[in-house]
Rosetta silent file (secondary structure, phi, psi, omega in degrees, C-alpha in Angstrom):
SEQUENCE: REHHWFFAGGVLVHNKGGGSTSSGTSGSGTGESDPVALAIVGGILGCVFCGFGGCVLWKRQMGEQFRQLENQVQHWQPGPQQIPTELPASGVWTGSYQENSRWCDCSMNLNFDCHGSVTGVNNDKDGMSQVCGKYSMVTKEVKWIETRGEIRVVVIGCLQMPPGQAPSFEGSYRSNSNYTGQIKVTCTAATTPVVHGLPMAVGVPMAPVAVQVVQPSTQVVHVATVVEQPK
SCORE:     score description
SCORE:     0.000 S_00000001
   1 L     0.000  140.062 -176.943  103.129   49.736   56.146 S_00000001
   2 L   -75.654  145.999  173.903  100.400   51.279   58.285 S_00000001
   3 L  -102.798  132.413 -174.643  100.153   55.043   58.819 S_00000001
   4 E  -110.333  142.387  172.921   99.305   56.096   62.345 S_00000001
   5 E  -108.239  139.090  177.014   97.516   59.219   63.607 S_00000001
   6 E  -153.385  163.175  179.865   98.187   60.581   67.067 S_00000001
   7 E   -97.319  133.246  176.204   97.812   63.791   69.103 S_00000001
   8 E  -133.353  111.225 -178.881  100.890   65.871   70.008 S_00000001
   9 L    63.774   32.921  179.017  100.337   68.992   72.009 S_00000001
  10 L    81.855    5.708 -179.491   96.656   69.031   71.077 S_00000001
  11 E  -113.950  131.990  178.274   97.426   68.738   67.347 S_00000001
  12 E   -76.191  120.136 -174.744   96.442   65.713   65.269 S_00000001
  13 E  -119.053  137.711  177.714   99.637   64.434   63.597 S_00000001
  14 E   -99.471  113.545 -179.483   99.967   61.821   60.851 S_00000001
  15 E   -91.753  112.853 -179.602  103.018   59.634   61.429 S_00000001
  16 L   -92.599    2.250  177.754  104.241   58.172   58.146 S_00000001
  17 L   -93.934 -137.220  173.722  107.095   56.310   59.759 S_00000001
  18 L   133.190  139.478  167.606  106.785   53.586   62.234 S_00000001
  19 L    58.961  170.523  176.890  108.496   50.860   64.097 S_00000001
  20 E  -105.785  144.848  178.604  112.040   49.716   64.240 S_00000001
  21 L   -89.413  169.839 -178.644  113.671   47.682   61.507 S_00000001
  22 L   -67.040  -21.926  179.330  115.720   44.593   61.971 S_00000001
  23 L   -80.399   -6.659  177.676  118.852   46.576   61.372 S_00000001
  24 L    94.006   -1.226  177.749  118.125   48.688   64.437 S_00000001
  25 L   -85.561  148.658 -176.561  117.386   51.926   62.623 S_00000001
  26 E   -98.992  146.382  175.336  114.248   53.809   63.595 S_00000001
  27 L    89.190  179.533 -176.956  111.591   55.102   61.201 S_00000001
  28 L   -87.385  -11.665  178.881  110.809   54.312   57.636 S_00000001
  29 L    75.910   17.955  179.386  113.953   55.921   56.264 S_00000001
  30 L   -82.024  -15.108  178.323  111.972   58.147   53.902 S_00000001
  31 L    80.283   11.553  179.360  113.686   61.344   55.223 S_00000001
  32 L   -77.487  141.485 -176.214  110.385   63.201   55.808 S_00000001
  33 L   -79.845  154.341  177.565  110.457   65.918   58.506 S_00000001
  34 L   -75.713  120.623 -178.503  108.390   65.855   61.670 S_00000001
  35 H   -63.291  -29.063  179.427  105.501   68.352   61.226 S_00000001
  36 H   -66.552  -45.248  178.632  105.448   69.143   64.948 S_00000001
  37 H   -62.962  -40.680  178.421  109.080   70.226   64.904 S_00000001
  38 H   -62.450  -39.868  179.816  108.493   72.291   61.775 S_00000001
  39 H   -64.931  -40.681 -179.639  105.532   74.022   63.410 S_00000001
  40 H   -66.001  -47.342 -179.807  107.555   74.861   66.513 S_00000001
  41 H   -62.282  -41.829  178.478  110.524   76.183   64.537 S_00000001
  42 H   -62.830  -39.585  178.200  108.230   78.191   62.276 S_00000001
  43 H   -64.936  -40.874  179.088  106.477   79.734   65.248 S_00000001
  44 H   -64.549  -46.149  179.405  109.756   80.734   66.875 S_00000001
  45 H   -62.664  -38.235  178.160  111.092   82.283   63.676 S_00000001
  46 H   -62.959  -41.911  178.873  107.825   84.139   63.156 S_00000001
  47 H   -64.565  -40.655 -179.264  107.973   85.602   66.655 S_00000001
  48 H   -63.343  -46.909 -178.643  111.591   86.688   66.169 S_00000001
  49 H   -67.438  -38.816  178.637  110.917   88.425   62.862 S_00000001
  50 H   -65.544  -41.255  179.281  107.724   90.059   64.134 S_00000001
  51 H   -65.470  -41.575  178.904  109.507   91.321   67.245 S_00000001
  52 H   -64.475  -44.423  179.208  112.415   92.714   65.240 S_00000001
  53 H   -64.784  -38.478  177.966  110.110   94.433   62.769 S_00000001
  54 H   -66.111  -37.699  178.632  108.011   95.900   65.567 S_00000001
  55 H   -65.308  -43.120  178.455  111.115   97.249   67.328 S_00000001
  56 H   -62.330  -43.543  179.684  112.354   98.929   64.150 S_00000001
  57 H   -64.501  -40.676  179.416  108.929  100.481   63.545 S_00000001
  58 H   -63.658  -44.846  179.217  108.702  101.715   67.161 S_00000001
  59 H   -62.525  -37.623  179.032  112.149  103.352   66.997 S_00000001
  60 H   -65.549  -41.216  179.095  111.225  105.038   63.734 S_00000001
  61 H   -66.839  -42.087  178.763  108.012  106.448   65.224 S_00000001
  62 H   -64.134  -38.940  177.692  109.815  107.672   68.359 S_00000001
  63 H   -63.696  -39.316  178.947  112.469  109.328   66.210 S_00000001
  64 H   -68.433  -38.840  177.132  109.845  111.147   64.170 S_00000001
  65 H   -63.348  -40.583  179.233  108.066  112.348   67.331 S_00000001
  66 H   -65.734  -42.500  179.916  111.341  113.710   68.713 S_00000001
  67 H   -62.242  -38.449  177.230  112.163  115.555   65.491 S_00000001
  68 H   -65.553  -42.578  179.326  108.734  117.211   65.514 S_00000001
  69 H   -66.080  -42.423  178.581  109.154  118.244   69.163 S_00000001
  70 H   -62.163  -42.410  179.076  112.672  119.553   68.549 S_00000001
  71 H   -64.651  -37.165  178.561  111.501  121.577   65.567 S_00000001
  72 H   -63.579  -43.210 -179.274  108.665  123.030   67.648 S_00000001
  73 H   -68.544  -40.441 -179.372  111.070  124.195   70.368 S_00000001
  74 H   -62.993  -31.501 -177.191  113.556  125.639   67.875 S_00000001
  75 L  -105.403   13.249 -179.401  110.852  127.784   66.253 S_00000001
  76 L   -72.325  130.669  175.809  108.983  128.683   69.454 S_00000001
  77 L  -114.183  109.725 -175.473  108.258  132.379   69.850 S_00000001
  78 L   -62.134  -17.345 -178.012  107.356  133.244   73.467 S_00000001
  79 L   114.496 -173.591 -178.911  105.504  136.395   72.390 S_00000001
  80 L   -57.061  126.776 -178.182  106.158  140.099   72.889 S_00000001
  81 L  -101.521   77.290  178.205  109.260  140.518   75.019 S_00000001
  82 L   -72.477  167.482  178.141  108.523  143.727   76.866 S_00000001
  83 L   -59.473  120.092 -172.880  110.896  145.057   79.515 S_00000001
  84 L   -71.577  144.264  170.999  110.441  142.494   82.307 S_00000001
  85 L   -97.058   -5.927  179.231  109.240  143.460   85.744 S_00000001
  86 E  -147.035  116.080 -175.908  110.380  140.054   87.003 S_00000001
  87 E  -113.896  131.883  178.510  113.590  138.400   85.813 S_00000001
  88 L   -62.968  154.751  179.816  114.597  134.799   86.708 S_00000001
  89 L   -77.211  132.798  172.023  117.758  134.324   88.711 S_00000001
  90 E   -93.386  148.265 -179.293  120.890  133.392   86.803 S_00000001
  91 E   144.249 -148.209 -177.101  123.429  131.121   88.458 S_00000001
  92 E   -91.681  126.143  176.810  123.657  127.533   89.706 S_00000001
  93 E  -117.781  123.004 -178.541  120.498  125.426   89.602 S_00000001
  94 E  -121.890  153.238  179.783  120.669  121.988   91.248 S_00000001
  95 E   173.770 -140.996 -176.559  118.162  119.167   91.490 S_00000001
  96 E  -150.740  161.967  176.577  117.381  115.815   89.910 S_00000001
  97 E  -136.129  154.024 -175.521  115.886  114.193   86.848 S_00000001
  98 E   -95.258  131.788  177.327  114.049  110.922   86.340 S_00000001
  99 E  -145.354  118.433 -178.372  115.546  108.148   84.206 S_00000001
 100 L    54.627   47.526  177.794  114.185  104.578   84.116 S_00000001
 101 L    64.662   15.776  178.958  112.108  105.199   87.267 S_00000001
 102 E  -125.406  138.589 -178.877  115.248  106.342   89.106 S_00000001
 103 E   -94.801  129.919 -178.140  116.084  109.916   90.139 S_00000001
 104 E  -120.360  147.840 -178.796  119.608  111.158   89.356 S_00000001
 105 E   -75.089  149.711  174.653  121.367  114.356   90.478 S_00000001
 106 E  -147.960  155.471  178.955  122.104  117.208   88.088 S_00000001
 107 E  -138.592  128.734 -177.320  123.655  120.669   88.312 S_00000001
 108 E  -121.948  148.718  170.639  123.100  123.493   85.843 S_00000001
 109 E  -117.367  101.909 -172.677  124.635  126.900   85.307 S_00000001
 110 E  -112.066  145.346  175.942  121.891  128.926   83.628 S_00000001
 111 E  -125.208  119.690  176.491  121.770  132.506   82.430 S_00000001
 112 E  -105.010  121.916  177.058  118.430  134.254   81.834 S_00000001
 113 L  -102.683  172.607 -174.483  118.643  137.569   79.998 S_00000001
 114 L   -79.650    2.384  178.609  116.024  140.279   79.681 S_00000001
 115 L  -101.915    4.824  176.351  115.374  139.418   76.038 S_00000001
 116 L    91.446   17.163  178.737  113.839  135.998   76.795 S_00000001
 117 E  -106.698  146.387  174.839  116.863  133.764   76.146 S_00000001
 118 E  -128.604  129.710  179.745  118.277  131.088   78.442 S_00000001
 119 E  -137.924  164.573  177.764  121.745  129.603   77.927 S_00000001
 120 E   153.950 -156.429 -179.847  124.220  127.585   79.958 S_00000001
 121 E  -135.082  152.079  175.472  125.458  124.081   80.724 S_00000001
 122 E  -123.445  130.939 -179.501  123.998  121.001   82.408 S_00000001
 123 E  -121.299  117.144  177.582  126.207  118.511   84.239 S_00000001
 124 E  -137.295 -167.376 -175.212  124.797  115.085   85.171 S_00000001
 125 L   -65.985  -19.201  179.967  125.917  111.448   85.322 S_00000001
 126 L   -89.742   -8.029 -179.846  126.006  111.251   81.508 S_00000001
 127 E   125.297 -164.356 -177.125  128.361  114.226   81.132 S_00000001
 128 E  -104.830  134.316 -179.045  128.146  117.926   80.302 S_00000001
 129 E  -123.683  150.083  174.713  125.617  119.349   77.836 S_00000001
 130 E   -87.193  136.092 -178.809  125.166  122.770   76.273 S_00000001
 131 E  -110.346  131.484  177.688  121.827  124.469   77.009 S_00000001
 132 E  -148.448  123.449 -178.684  120.165  126.862   74.564 S_00000001
 133 E  -169.355 -160.260 -176.570  116.537  127.969   74.647 S_00000001
 134 E  -140.076  163.199  174.235  113.936  130.605   75.418 S_00000001
 135 E  -144.352  156.123  179.141  111.477  131.554   78.150 S_00000001
 136 L   -95.744  128.030  178.715  108.331  133.650   78.382 S_00000001
 137 L   -73.392  -17.101 -177.182  108.453  136.659   80.668 S_00000001
 138 L   -94.866  -52.467 -176.168  104.661  136.545   81.003 S_00000001
 139 L   -90.879  -12.125 -176.862  103.768  132.844   81.399 S_00000001
 140 L    65.755   16.468  176.051  107.177  131.756   82.826 S_00000001
 141 E   -74.625  140.402 -178.059  107.199  128.852   80.357 S_00000001
 142 E  -128.904  136.141  175.729  110.700  127.632   79.463 S_00000001
 143 E  -137.152  126.936  176.518  111.844  125.504   76.518 S_00000001
 144 E  -143.496  166.160  177.845  115.436  124.543   75.811 S_00000001
 145 E  -122.966  127.870  175.386  117.527  121.945   73.962 S_00000001
 146 E   -98.214  136.885 -178.621  120.552  120.238   75.511 S_00000001
 147 E  -127.372  127.032  175.526  123.310  119.041   73.157 S_00000001
 148 E  -141.408   97.039 -175.503  126.091  116.588   73.988 S_00000001
 149 L    64.766 -125.573  178.594  127.742  115.131   70.900 S_00000001
 150 L   -88.654   -4.959 -179.462  125.031  113.323   68.936 S_00000001
 151 E   -86.653  130.363  176.822  122.688  113.252   71.942 S_00000001
 152 E  -128.787  139.062 -177.877  119.969  115.911   72.021 S_00000001
 153 E  -130.614  127.476  176.224  117.430  116.443   74.780 S_00000001
 154 E   -97.628  127.161 -179.490  114.326  118.656   74.625 S_00000001
 155 E  -120.779  130.136  179.815  113.231  120.132   77.978 S_00000001
 156 E  -134.564  131.382  179.007  109.884  121.904   78.498 S_00000001
 157 E  -171.628 -162.616 -176.925  108.543  123.275   81.774 S_00000001
 158 E  -135.315  148.499  175.672  107.660  126.317   83.890 S_00000001
 159 E   -87.852  146.112  171.398  109.438  128.576   86.359 S_00000001
 160 E  -121.853  120.532 -176.727  108.166  129.203   89.867 S_00000001
 161 L  -130.459   67.284  178.598  109.355  132.468   91.425 S_00000001
 162 L   -71.501  138.761 -179.866  107.493  133.102   94.704 S_00000001
 163 L   -59.502  136.437  178.464  108.689  136.238   96.556 S_00000001
 164 L    82.603    0.702 -179.831  111.049  135.462   99.390 S_00000001
 165 L  -128.150  159.580  179.026  111.812  131.929   98.152 S_00000001
 166 L   -68.806  133.701  178.325  114.386  130.391   95.844 S_00000001
 167 L   -66.674  150.589 -178.404  113.124  130.152   92.258 S_00000001
 168 E  -137.975  166.670  179.714  112.546  126.653   90.883 S_00000001
 169 E  -138.799  133.088  175.469  111.836  124.898   87.594 S_00000001
 170 E  -131.240  136.480 -179.480  109.768  121.776   86.923 S_00000001
 171 E  -167.137 -165.817  179.499  109.296  120.116   83.557 S_00000001
 172 E  -131.885  161.808 -179.136  109.703  117.039   81.409 S_00000001
 173 E  -137.448  159.361  173.338  112.271  115.941   78.852 S_00000001
 174 E  -144.934  132.212 -179.178  112.598  113.696   75.808 S_00000001
 175 E  -107.633  162.652  177.496  115.872  112.638   74.166 S_00000001
 176 L   -75.937   -1.925  172.169  116.635  111.440   70.661 S_00000001
 177 L  -100.281   17.531  172.218  117.698  108.138   72.274 S_00000001
 178 L    71.633   25.600  171.597  114.054  107.589   73.355 S_00000001
 179 L   -95.916  138.575  176.594  114.508  108.464   77.045 S_00000001
 180 E  -134.568  156.989  178.581  111.741  110.451   78.750 S_00000001
 181 E   173.071 -171.214 -179.122  111.207  111.666   82.292 S_00000001
 182 E  -107.275  158.579  177.600  110.728  114.538   84.713 S_00000001
 183 E  -141.026  137.848  178.719  113.190  117.188   85.903 S_00000001
 184 E  -139.010  121.291  179.169  113.133  119.414   88.995 S_00000001
 185 E  -135.928  154.144  179.197  115.816  122.016   89.802 S_00000001
 186 E  -132.952  142.103  178.411  116.120  124.960   92.211 S_00000001
 187 E   -72.213  116.575 -176.784  118.428  127.964   92.090 S_00000001
 188 E  -108.486  -14.933  178.913  120.940  127.405   94.890 S_00000001
 189 E  -150.168   94.167 -175.364  123.602  130.029   94.073 S_00000001
 190 E   -86.688  127.501  170.974  122.373  133.087   92.193 S_00000001
 191 E   -85.909  -26.717  173.444  124.861  135.339   90.450 S_00000001
 192 E  -132.285  112.219 -174.200  121.995  137.654   89.525 S_00000001
 193 L   -69.888  164.766  174.705  119.051  137.506   91.959 S_00000001
 194 L   -61.909  136.280 -179.201  115.394  137.464   91.027 S_00000001
 195 E  -110.181  120.068  176.058  114.185  140.988   90.345 S_00000001
 196 E  -108.034  107.772 -179.666  110.661  141.912   91.420 S_00000001
 197 L    85.638  171.970  179.228  109.697  145.262   89.925 S_00000001
 198 L  -101.129  156.014    4.975  111.884  148.017   88.534 S_00000001
 199 L   -77.300  167.202 -179.611  114.582  149.263   88.577 S_00000001
 200 L   -74.905  159.345  179.693  116.579  146.217   87.499 S_00000001
 201 L   -73.457  157.801  178.226  119.428  144.869   89.593 S_00000001
 202 L   -65.487  135.286  179.100  123.008  145.790   88.844 S_00000001
 203 L    98.856  -12.058  178.349  124.557  143.434   86.316 S_00000001
 204 L   -86.022  126.327 -179.221  121.318  142.632   84.479 S_00000001
 205 L   -64.884  130.378 -179.879  121.534  143.591   80.796 S_00000001
 206 L  -115.543  159.837  175.415  119.059  146.317   79.981 S_00000001
 207 L   -66.785  143.095 -178.579  117.809  147.742   76.719 S_00000001
 208 L   -63.109  141.146 -179.503  119.874  150.763   75.634 S_00000001
 209 L  -110.187  129.030 -179.753  118.456  154.112   76.701 S_00000001
 210 L   -73.827  128.619  179.943  118.775  157.106   74.416 S_00000001
 211 L  -119.708  126.391  179.420  120.486  160.011   76.152 S_00000001
 212 L   -86.190  121.424 -179.457  120.410  163.512   74.684 S_00000001
 213 L  -100.508  125.921 -179.940  123.779  165.193   74.974 S_00000001
 214 L   -96.133  117.288  179.276  123.809  168.998   75.025 S_00000001
 215 L   -81.641  140.527  178.399  126.928  170.437   73.425 S_00000001
 216 L   -65.983  143.816 -177.920  128.320  173.658   74.891 S_00000001
 217 L   -75.999  140.429  178.086  127.738  176.719   72.744 S_00000001
 218 L  -107.168    7.540 -178.065  130.720  178.258   70.936 S_00000001
 219 L   -70.351  133.946  179.133  128.928  181.462   69.947 S_00000001
 220 L   -85.607  126.482 -179.369  130.806  184.658   70.973 S_00000001
 221 L  -106.231  122.586  178.300  128.656  187.100   72.883 S_00000001
 222 L   -91.843  125.426 -178.711  129.739  190.758   72.801 S_00000001
 223 L  -107.150  124.202  179.659  128.925  192.651   75.969 S_00000001
 224 L   -85.487  134.721  179.255  128.732  196.473   75.743 S_00000001
 225 L  -104.019  127.539 -178.300  130.195  198.382   78.670 S_00000001
 226 L  -106.450  121.785  179.013  128.447  201.626   79.619 S_00000001
 227 L  -104.929  121.823 -179.177  130.524  204.162   81.568 S_00000001
 228 L   -83.422  123.853  179.069  128.515  206.744   83.451 S_00000001
 229 L   -80.168  141.673  178.015  130.070  210.258   83.273 S_00000001
 230 L   -68.539  146.473 -179.821  130.140  212.333   86.460 S_00000001
 231 L   -88.746    0.000    0.000  127.731  215.294   86.490 S_00000001
């Protein structure tokens, strides 16, 4: 029986079958597979395995980058924390954050103390998260970590505190679920207002001041009385 060569999809293929038999069955009945079909199936399987392996590798790299960033924020030392002449406002901060090219609303209750710590909660469409971090009294840089169950989000940015205007914060975030984006919030209800210069406002925690207490003397003093005799 003759073997035929033909082109299929630009590939030269050798057909070892051929023709129809008198019984009506097609091919030579040798059971050999079509090389074109094998090539197509092999290509599809190769793409699937390569894509899966690439996705696993990408997630592993993103996870390692997040762990390094989280460790950096946890061990960040803002520098000497002298008595501040300007303290950020504590209270309600509202604004929005970017997720998948879409901006979503968020509301935070943040507390800035005079020792360079920031704590509070963040409430957004994904739920409520605990906020714990630090800020620099000199550069106004802020770094905190939000925790909600197994989800952790690192936020890094800077405060803007122009006199006569509401303080604001702008920064970026990265989560351990590989989400990244921008965040912008403004203080809309301050429980402790921004303090420009000293003295500090009432309610702001201050460093303890040593006060010298003078105890009253218990020493007995004897007073001599002199009586003048008439002349």
